[in-house]
Z-matrix of the N, CA and C atoms (Angstrom, degrees):
N
C 1 1.447
C 2 1.531 1 108.77
N 3 1.291 2 116.33 1 132.83
C 4 1.456 3 119.83 2 179.72
C 5 1.528 4 109.77 3 -83.41
N 6 1.322 5 115.25 4 158.78
C 7 1.456 6 121.29 5 178.26
C 8 1.521 7 108.76 6 -147.94
N 9 1.312 8 116.25 7 178.07
C 10 1.458 9 120.46 8 179.26
C 11 1.524 10 109.41 9 -144.69
N 12 1.330 11 114.72 10 162.60
C 13 1.451 12 122.55 11 169.03
C 14 1.520 13 108.25 12 -157.79
N 15 1.303 14 115.78 13 175.92
C 16 1.461 15 120.39 14 175.27
C 17 1.516 16 109.00 15 -90.56
N 18 1.339 17 115.76 16 138.51
C 19 1.453 18 121.68 17 178.51
C 20 1.532 19 109.15 18 -141.35
N 21 1.313 20 115.64 19 156.90
C 22 1.458 21 120.64 20 169.87
C 23 1.524 22 106.33 21 -81.30
N 24 1.344 23 116.15 22 129.73
C 25 1.464 24 121.93 23 179.51
C 26 1.529 25 108.20 24 -123.04
N 27 1.327 26 114.86 25 131.29
C 28 1.466 27 121.03 26 176.34
C 29 1.518 28 108.10 27 -100.45
N 30 1.332 29 115.75 28 123.67
C 31 1.457 30 121.19 29 176.49
C 32 1.525 31 109.19 30 -109.25
N 33 1.319 32 115.60 31 147.27
C 34 1.461 33 122.52 32 178.99
C 35 1.524 34 109.14 33 -98.70
N 36 1.313 35 116.03 34 139.87
C 37 1.458 36 119.84 35 174.47
C 38 1.525 37 108.76 36 -138.86
N 39 1.313 38 115.36 37 159.82
C 40 1.466 39 121.23 38 176.99
C 41 1.520 40 108.52 39 -129.16
N 42 1.306 41 115.02 40 138.80
C 43 1.459 42 120.66 41 174.58
C 44 1.528 43 108.60 42 -142.39
N 45 1.309 44 116.84 43 -167.44
C 46 1.463 45 120.36 44 -177.70
C 47 1.525 46 113.20 45 -61.60
N 48 1.328 47 117.00 46 -20.19
C 49 1.464 48 121.21 47 -179.29
C 50 1.523 49 113.00 48 -92.05
N 51 1.335 50 117.26 49 -1.35
C 52 1.457 51 121.16 50 179.90
C 53 1.518 52 111.56 51 115.67
N 54 1.323 53 115.36 52 -154.82
C 55 1.455 54 121.91 53 -177.68
C 56 1.518 55 108.95 54 -95.57
N 57 1.317 56 115.48 55 139.56
C 58 1.455 57 120.49 56 178.08
C 59 1.516 58 110.65 57 -142.49
N 60 1.310 59 115.40 58 -179.98
C 61 1.460 60 121.57 59 -179.37
C 62 1.516 61 109.84 60 -129.92
N 63 1.325 62 114.24 61 151.19
C 64 1.453 63 121.13 62 172.43
C 65 1.529 64 106.94 63 -134.00
N 66 1.310 65 115.84 64 138.68
C 67 1.460 66 121.86 65 -177.70
C 68 1.519 67 109.17 66 -111.80
N 69 1.325 68 115.84 67 145.78
C 70 1.461 69 120.23 68 177.48
C 71 1.514 70 110.98 69 -157.16
N 72 1.322 71 114.46 70 164.89
C 73 1.460 72 120.70 71 173.93
C 74 1.523 73 107.12 72 -87.94
N 75 1.330 74 115.84 73 132.74
C 76 1.464 75 120.62 74 -178.98
C 77 1.524 76 109.88 75 -134.09
N 78 1.322 77 115.00 76 151.12
C 79 1.466 78 121.54 77 170.42
C 80 1.521 79 105.93 78 -83.64
N 81 1.334 80 116.51 79 115.14
C 82 1.466 81 121.88 80 -174.76
C 83 1.520 82 109.38 81 -107.46
N 84 1.331 83 115.80 82 130.76
C 85 1.472 84 122.25 83 178.52
C 86 1.524 85 109.11 84 -105.04
N 87 1.345 86 115.11 85 142.27
C 88 1.461 87 122.61 86 -175.65
C 89 1.525 88 110.30 87 -119.05
N 90 1.330 89 115.69 88 152.35
C 91 1.460 90 120.14 89 175.25
C 92 1.531 91 109.76 90 -88.12
N 93 1.323 92 115.58 91 -174.39
C 94 1.466 93 121.15 92 -177.47
C 95 1.531 94 112.70 93 -64.38
N 96 1.336 95 117.03 94 -20.44
C 97 1.467 96 121.67 95 178.75
C 98 1.530 97 112.04 96 -92.98
N 99 1.330 98 116.09 97 11.51
C 100 1.465 99 123.20 98 -179.68
C 101 1.527 100 112.51 99 64.05
N 102 1.346 101 116.50 100 28.11
C 103 1.455 102 121.97 101 175.77
C 104 1.527 103 108.68 102 -96.82
N 105 1.338 104 118.32 103 134.22
C 106 1.462 105 119.02 104 176.68
C 107 1.525 106 110.31 105 -67.36
N 108 1.333 107 116.45 106 131.46
C 109 1.463 108 120.47 107 -178.09
C 110 1.524 109 113.52 108 -121.34
N 111 1.325 110 117.91 109 -18.50
C 112 1.465 111 120.00 110 -178.23
C 113 1.519 112 109.34 111 -157.96
N 114 1.340 113 115.09 112 153.40
C 115 1.457 114 118.79 113 174.77
C 116 1.520 115 110.30 114 -148.02
N 117 1.318 116 114.71 115 157.32
C 118 1.456 117 121.70 116 177.37
C 119 1.517 118 108.14 117 -139.76
N 120 1.307 119 116.26 118 131.30
C 121 1.461 120 119.72 119 175.05
C 122 1.523 121 107.73 120 -62.52
N 123 1.312 122 115.94 121 148.38
C 124 1.454 123 118.89 122 -173.82
C 125 1.514 124 110.81 123 -149.09
N 126 1.293 125 115.43 124 176.13
C 127 1.459 126 121.87 125 173.51
C 128 1.517 127 107.72 126 -139.98
N 129 1.316 128 116.43 127 159.62
C 130 1.466 129 120.88 128 -179.69
C 131 1.528 130 109.40 129 -68.10
N 132 1.335 131 115.42 130 133.36
C 133 1.455 132 121.81 131 -179.40
C 134 1.517 133 110.00 132 -140.17
N 135 1.312 134 116.10 133 155.47
C 136 1.455 135 121.20 134 174.40
C 137 1.513 136 110.12 135 -169.13
N 138 1.318 137 116.30 136 150.34
C 139 1.467 138 120.45 137 176.93
C 140 1.524 139 111.26 138 -79.29
N 141 1.326 140 116.81 139 -15.20
C 142 1.459 141 122.82 140 174.48
C 143 1.526 142 107.70 141 -134.56
N 144 1.317 143 116.67 142 167.00
C 145 1.459 144 119.05 143 176.68
C 146 1.522 145 110.90 144 -63.84
N 147 1.326 146 117.02 145 -34.54
C 148 1.455 147 120.98 146 178.88
C 149 1.529 148 110.62 147 -64.07
N 150 1.336 149 117.35 148 -42.72
C 151 1.462 150 121.16 149 177.48
C 152 1.521 151 110.58 150 -65.26
N 153 1.328 152 116.71 151 -37.17
C 154 1.461 153 120.57 152 177.64
C 155 1.524 154 110.47 153 -62.35
N 156 1.322 155 117.22 154 -44.63
C 157 1.463 156 121.21 155 178.41
C 158 1.525 157 110.14 156 -63.44
N 159 1.319 158 117.84 157 -41.74
C 160 1.471 159 121.44 158 178.48
C 161 1.528 160 110.77 159 -60.90
N 162 1.336 161 116.22 160 -44.77
C 163 1.467 162 120.14 161 179.62
C 164 1.523 163 110.33 162 -64.83
N 165 1.325 164 116.90 163 -42.17
C 166 1.453 165 121.32 164 179.29
C 167 1.526 166 110.49 165 -61.96
N 168 1.342 167 117.35 166 -41.36
C 169 1.468 168 120.74 167 177.66
C 170 1.530 169 111.50 168 -64.02
N 171 1.341 170 117.25 169 -37.81
C 172 1.465 171 120.15 170 176.47
C 173 1.531 172 110.03 171 -63.49
N 174 1.332 173 116.67 172 -38.62
C 175 1.464 174 120.23 173 177.46
C 176 1.518 175 110.83 174 -66.61
N 177 1.324 176 117.52 175 -40.37
C 178 1.463 177 121.13 176 179.84
C 179 1.523 178 110.94 177 -61.05
N 180 1.336 179 116.67 178 -31.28
C 181 1.456 180 121.23 179 179.25
C 182 1.534 181 111.76 180 -65.09
N 183 1.331 182 116.95 181 -18.46
C 184 1.469 183 120.78 182 178.81
C 185 1.524 184 111.52 183 -59.07
N 186 1.331 185 116.99 184 -27.54
C 187 1.461 186 120.65 185 -178.71
C 188 1.524 187 112.41 186 -74.14
N 189 1.330 188 117.47 187 -8.37
C 190 1.463 189 121.99 188 177.57
C 191 1.522 190 112.51 189 -88.90
N 192 1.336 191 117.31 190 0.96
C 193 1.463 192 122.84 191 179.82
C 194 1.520 193 109.20 192 -120.87
N 195 1.330 194 117.13 193 157.68
C 196 1.469 195 118.94 194 177.64
C 197 1.529 196 111.83 195 -60.95
N 198 1.319 197 115.62 196 146.83
C 199 1.460 198 121.53 197 175.71
C 200 1.523 199 109.26 198 -68.46
N 201 1.328 200 116.34 199 138.38
C 202 1.464 201 122.10 200 177.18
C 203 1.523 202 109.84 201 -98.16
N 204 1.332 203 115.96 202 152.26
C 205 1.462 204 122.21 203 172.71
C 206 1.526 205 107.89 204 -123.09
N 207 1.324 206 116.63 205 173.16
C 208 1.464 207 120.54 206 179.20
C 209 1.528 208 111.34 207 -55.89
N 210 1.318 209 117.64 208 -32.57
C 211 1.459 210 121.86 209 -178.04
C 212 1.524 211 113.25 210 -69.97
N 213 1.314 212 117.65 211 -15.72
C 214 1.470 213 121.16 212 -178.47
C 215 1.526 214 113.36 213 -80.81
N 216 1.315 215 117.65 214 -9.77
C 217 1.453 216 120.68 215 -174.56
C 218 1.519 217 111.53 216 -92.74
N 219 1.339 218 115.05 217 123.38
C 220 1.465 219 121.77 218 178.01
C 221 1.526 220 109.10 219 -73.66
N 222 1.308 221 115.79 220 148.01
C 223 1.459 222 119.86 221 174.85
C 224 1.533 223 108.25 222 -68.39
N 225 1.332 224 117.52 223 128.52
C 226 1.464 225 118.79 224 -179.65
C 227 1.523 226 112.09 225 -67.87
N 228 1.334 227 115.12 226 147.01
C 229 1.467 228 120.49 227 176.05
C 230 1.523 229 108.85 228 -76.63
N 231 1.338 230 116.80 229 169.19
C 232 1.461 231 120.73 230 177.03
C 233 1.525 232 110.75 231 -58.90
N 234 1.339 233 117.01 232 -40.32
C 235 1.468 234 121.04 233 179.80
C 236 1.528 235 110.73 234 -63.76
N 237 1.337 236 117.12 235 -40.04
C 238 1.458 237 120.29 236 178.56
C 239 1.520 238 110.85 237 -67.51
N 240 1.321 239 116.57 238 -39.02
C 241 1.472 240 119.69 239 176.85
C 242 1.522 241 110.12 240 -58.84
N 243 1.330 242 116.56 241 -42.28
C 244 1.459 243 120.56 242 178.49
C 245 1.521 244 110.13 243 -65.56
N 246 1.340 245 116.78 244 -43.55
C 247 1.473 246 121.10 245 179.62
C 248 1.532 247 111.09 246 -60.02
N 249 1.334 248 116.77 247 -39.70
C 250 1.471 249 121.25 248 -179.28
C 251 1.527 250 112.24 249 -81.12
N 252 1.336 251 117.04 250 -5.07
C 253 1.456 252 120.57 251 178.66
C 254 1.516 253 113.22 252 76.18
N 255 1.322 254 116.84 253 27.89
C 256 1.465 255 121.52 254 -179.72
C 257 1.518 256 108.45 255 -104.35
N 258 1.324 257 115.41 256 130.48
C 259 1.464 258 118.81 257 176.54
C 260 1.517 259 108.97 258 -117.01
N 261 1.300 260 115.79 259 154.77
C 262 1.471 261 119.82 260 -178.92
C 263 1.495 262 110.50 261 -85.04
């Protein structure tokens, strides 16, 4: 069964000044082997202020785990692509 959590993700970018990094909080999805396979940048949301605080606290917990990079994400299987609703 797949699951998700919030994690800090480091992305690489290149511009006229060279290569750099940007860090952000992302919703990370995992496969059945607990390998990260996909992520989406996100922001704290809630239908109430209490839900917003809960979501923000879940995001803050991301700092208790190692930072992920693009290289940490496993290529999704065909079954996972179907589960995520992605077609080629």
